[in-house]
C-alpha positions as CSV (number, residue, x, y, z in Angstrom):
1,M,-22.2,-7.5,14.8
2,D,-22.0,-4.3,16.9
3,T,-19.4,-2.1,15.3
4,N,-20.7,0.8,17.3
5,A,-18.8,-0.4,20.4
6,E,-15.7,1.4,19.2
7,P,-16.9,4.1,16.8
8,E,-14.5,5.2,14.1
9,Q,-13.2,8.7,14.3
10,T,-13.5,10.8,11.2
11,R,-10.0,11.6,10.0
12,H,-10.3,12.9,6.5
13,T,-11.5,16.1,4.9
14,T,-13.6,14.8,2.0
15,N,-17.1,16.2,2.1
16,A,-20.1,14.0,2.8
17,A,-20.7,13.1,-0.9
18,G,-17.0,12.8,-1.6
19,P,-15.5,12.5,-5.1
20,P,-16.2,9.5,-7.3
21,I,-14.2,6.6,-5.9
22,R,-12.2,6.2,-9.1
23,Q,-11.0,9.8,-8.9
24,L,-10.2,9.4,-5.2
25,F,-8.2,6.2,-5.9
26,Q,-6.4,8.0,-8.8
27,D,-5.4,10.9,-6.5
28,V,-4.0,8.5,-3.9
29,I,-2.0,6.4,-6.3
30,A,-0.7,9.4,-8.2
31,D,0.6,10.8,-4.9
32,R,2.0,7.6,-3.5
33,M,3.4,5.7,-6.5
34,Q,5.9,7.6,-8.6
35,G,7.3,6.0,-11.8
36,P,6.1,2.8,-13.4
37,R,2.9,1.5,-11.9
38,P,1.3,-2.0,-12.0
39,P,-0.8,-2.8,-15.1
40,Q,-4.0,-2.7,-13.1
41,A,-3.4,1.1,-12.6
42,A,-4.7,1.6,-16.2
43,M,-8.2,1.4,-14.8
44,L,-7.4,4.6,-12.9
45,F,-5.4,6.5,-15.4
46,D,-6.4,5.3,-18.9
47,G,-8.3,8.1,-20.5
48,E,-10.5,5.6,-22.3
49,A,-11.6,3.9,-19.1
50,D,-15.2,4.2,-18.3
51,S,-15.3,6.8,-15.6
52,C,-19.1,7.2,-15.7
53,R,-19.9,3.8,-14.1
54,D,-21.2,3.7,-10.5
55,D,-18.7,3.3,-7.7
56,R,-19.8,-0.3,-6.9
57,S,-19.3,-1.5,-10.5
58,F,-15.9,0.3,-10.7
59,L,-14.8,-1.3,-7.4
60,G,-15.8,-4.8,-8.5
61,D,-13.9,-4.4,-11.8
62,F,-10.9,-2.8,-10.2
63,Y,-10.4,-5.5,-7.5
64,S,-11.1,-8.2,-10.0
65,E,-8.2,-6.9,-12.1
66,I,-5.9,-7.7,-9.2
67,L,-7.5,-10.9,-7.8
68,H,-9.8,-12.3,-10.5
69,Q,-12.6,-14.5,-9.0
70,D,-10.4,-15.3,-6.0
71,T,-7.6,-16.7,-8.2
72,C,-4.1,-15.3,-8.6
73,Q,-2.7,-14.4,-12.0
74,P,0.8,-13.4,-13.0
75,A,0.2,-9.7,-12.3
76,T,-1.6,-10.2,-9.0
77,A,1.6,-9.7,-6.9
78,D,2.4,-6.4,-8.6
79,G,-1.2,-5.2,-8.2
80,L,-1.1,-5.6,-4.4
81,A,1.1,-2.5,-4.3
82,L,-2.0,-0.5,-5.4
83,V,-4.3,-1.8,-2.6
84,T,-1.5,-1.3,-0.1
85,A,-1.2,2.3,-1.1
86,L,-5.0,2.7,-0.6
87,A,-4.9,0.9,2.7
88,V,-2.4,3.4,4.2
89,D,-4.0,6.6,3.0
90,D,-6.7,8.3,5.1
91,R,-8.3,9.8,2.1
92,A,-9.6,6.3,1.4
93,P,-12.7,5.8,3.5
94,A,-12.5,3.1,6.2
95,R,-14.6,0.6,4.3
96,H,-12.2,0.9,1.3
97,R,-9.1,0.6,3.6
98,F,-10.8,-2.5,5.0
99,Q,-11.4,-3.9,1.6
100,A,-7.8,-3.3,0.6
101,V,-6.5,-5.2,3.6
102,D,-9.0,-7.9,3.0
103,L,-7.9,-8.3,-0.6
104,L,-4.3,-8.7,0.6
105,F,-5.5,-11.5,3.0
106,R,-7.4,-13.2,0.1
107,A,-4.4,-13.1,-2.2
108,A,-2.0,-14.4,0.5
109,T,-4.3,-17.3,1.4
110,V,-5.7,-18.4,-2.0
111,A,-3.8,-21.7,-2.1
112,D,-4.7,-22.6,1.5
113,R,-8.3,-21.7,1.3
114,H,-8.9,-23.5,-2.0
115,L,-7.1,-26.5,-0.8
116,A,-9.4,-26.7,2.2
117,E,-12.5,-26.3,-0.1
118,T,-11.6,-29.0,-2.6
119,W,-9.7,-31.5,-0.4
120,P,-8.7,-34.2,-1.4
121,A,-9.0,-33.0,-5.0
122,T,-6.6,-30.5,-6.4
123,P,-8.0,-26.9,-6.7
124,Q,-9.1,-26.1,-10.2
125,H,-7.5,-23.0,-11.9
126,A,-4.6,-23.0,-9.5
127,D,-1.5,-21.1,-10.5
128,P,1.1,-22.1,-7.9
129,D,3.8,-19.7,-9.2
130,S,1.4,-16.7,-9.1
131,E,0.0,-17.7,-5.7
132,A,3.5,-17.9,-4.3
133,R,4.5,-14.5,-5.7
134,A,1.3,-13.0,-4.4
135,R,1.9,-14.4,-0.9
136,S,5.4,-13.1,-0.8
137,A,4.2,-9.7,-2.0
138,A,1.5,-9.5,0.6
139,Q,4.0,-10.5,3.3
140,A,6.3,-7.7,2.2
141,H,3.6,-5.1,2.7
142,V,2.5,-6.3,6.2
143,P,5.0,-4.2,8.3
144,T,3.9,-1.0,6.6
145,L,0.3,-1.8,7.2
146,L,0.7,-2.8,10.9
147,A,2.6,0.4,11.5
148,R,-0.8,2.2,11.2
149,W,-2.4,0.1,13.9
150,S,-2.7,2.9,16.5
151,D,-4.2,5.3,13.9
152,E,-6.7,2.9,12.5
153,C,-10.4,2.4,13.2
154,P,-11.6,-0.8,14.9
155,A,-12.9,-2.6,11.8
156,V,-9.6,-2.1,9.9
157,R,-7.7,-3.3,13.0
158,L,-9.6,-6.5,12.8
159,A,-8.6,-6.9,9.2
160,L,-5.0,-6.2,10.0
161,A,-5.0,-8.8,12.8
162,G,-6.3,-11.4,10.3
163,L,-3.6,-10.6,7.8
164,A,-0.9,-10.6,10.5
165,V,-1.6,-14.2,11.5
166,V,-1.2,-15.4,8.0
167,F,2.5,-14.8,8.5
168,P,3.1,-15.8,12.2
169,T,6.4,-15.2,13.9
170,D,7.6,-15.6,17.5
171,R,6.5,-12.0,18.0
172,T,3.0,-12.5,16.6
173,L,1.2,-13.5,19.7
174,P,2.9,-11.1,22.1
175,A,2.2,-8.3,19.7
176,L,-1.4,-9.1,18.9
177,T,-2.6,-10.0,22.4
178,P,-2.4,-6.5,23.9
179,R,-3.6,-5.0,20.7
180,L,-6.7,-7.1,20.7
181,R,-7.4,-6.9,24.5
182,T,-10.1,-4.2,24.1
183,F,-12.0,-6.4,21.7
184,T,-11.8,-9.4,24.0
185,R,-13.1,-7.4,26.9
186,Q,-16.0,-5.8,25.0
187,H,-17.1,-8.8,22.8
188,T,-17.8,-12.1,24.4
189,P,-17.4,-15.6,22.8
190,G,-20.5,-16.4,20.7
191,T,-20.5,-12.9,19.1
192,D,-19.1,-12.3,15.6
193,I,-16.3,-10.0,16.8
194,G,-15.6,-12.1,19.9
195,D,-15.2,-15.3,18.0
196,Y,-13.1,-13.7,15.3
197,V,-10.7,-12.1,17.7
198,R,-10.3,-15.2,19.8
199,F,-9.7,-17.3,16.8
200,V,-7.0,-14.9,15.5
201,L,-5.3,-15.3,18.9
202,V,-5.4,-19.1,18.6
203,L,-3.8,-18.9,15.2
204,A,-1.2,-16.5,16.5
205,A,-0.2,-19.0,19.3
206,Q,0.7,-21.5,16.6
207,N,-0.5,-24.6,18.6
208,E,-1.7,-27.0,16.0
209,D,-4.0,-28.9,18.4
210,Q,-5.6,-25.7,19.6
211,I,-6.1,-24.5,16.0
212,L,-7.8,-27.8,15.1
213,T,-10.0,-27.8,18.2
214,A,-11.1,-24.1,17.6
215,T,-11.7,-24.7,13.9
216,E,-13.9,-27.7,14.6
217,K,-15.8,-25.9,17.3
218,L,-16.5,-22.8,15.3
219,T,-17.3,-24.8,12.1
220,D,-19.8,-26.9,14.0
221,A,-21.4,-23.7,15.4
222,Y,-22.4,-21.8,12.3
223,W,-19.6,-21.4,9.7
224,T,-19.3,-23.3,6.3
225,G,-17.4,-26.4,7.0
226,T,-14.4,-27.9,5.2
227,P,-13.4,-31.6,4.9
228,R,-12.1,-32.8,8.2
229,G,-9.3,-34.7,6.4
230,A,-7.8,-31.4,5.0
231,P,-4.8,-30.0,6.8
232,A,-5.6,-27.9,9.8
233,R,-4.0,-24.6,8.8
234,P,-5.8,-24.4,5.4
235,R,-9.1,-25.2,7.1
236,A,-8.4,-22.5,9.7
237,L,-7.5,-19.8,7.1
238,H,-10.7,-20.8,5.2
239,L,-12.7,-20.2,8.3
240,L,-10.9,-16.9,9.1
241,G,-11.8,-15.7,5.6
242,Q,-15.4,-16.3,6.3
243,M,-15.2,-14.4,9.5
244,L,-13.5,-11.5,7.8
245,T,-16.2,-11.4,5.2
246,T,-18.8,-11.0,8.0
247,V,-16.8,-8.1,9.5
248,G,-16.7,-6.4,6.1
249,I,-20.5,-6.9,5.5
250,E,-21.3,-5.3,8.8
251,L,-19.0,-2.4,8.2
252,T,-20.7,-1.8,4.8
253,R,-24.1,-1.8,6.5
254,A,-23.1,0.5,9.3
255,P,-24.0,4.2,9.2
256,A,-21.5,6.2,7.1
257,R,-19.0,7.3,9.7
258,Q,-16.0,7.0,7.4
């Protein structure tokens, strides 16, 4: 995927090496969340926490505390406030802002994606109450995140678009269409970004027949399929999750511009 088509502008003052990611996250949360914090914040502020681990191990453990192995727990909804704070702070590098929005997408779509994977069986380890609370919490954070659209880099905009269509309204398509116009001009169908953006717009239009047709077409092309008997929307969100993963992988591989 060519993420160089719209290069990200450097908008933070951290030096090239930057502080350890745990310290950076700690600074952001300390500034943005006054008073009681979600229990997952202990990984940032607990003096006994292992601060010597490498960034990758820390990130894996931190995100797992919020959404453990792609399953919601009772504290998941509260933990989404942490990743939202990171997603709206320019001190967090673009790849981490992207990961924060992606985690919100994952938490909001757990029930749908797992249903599409296991259909017609019931997803194992499901926690409907926690999933519903996580979805509501993610939805509550969407307006704050979308308000940053004009200031965000291209990759994070793609993540924001994917999160926005999880909660479609009558304004979703009119709002997303002009915002994604640059991507549709620069990335043709058959490319990762081109397919992703056009699929987001199909979902935003909320036409069930078009959603099913697009899901079938893209699944047949190169994405992991889901049972055709499963409901169309869960299948579509499962596919969108795969696409968003690809966007994130390519962002991680790209030269460090963030």
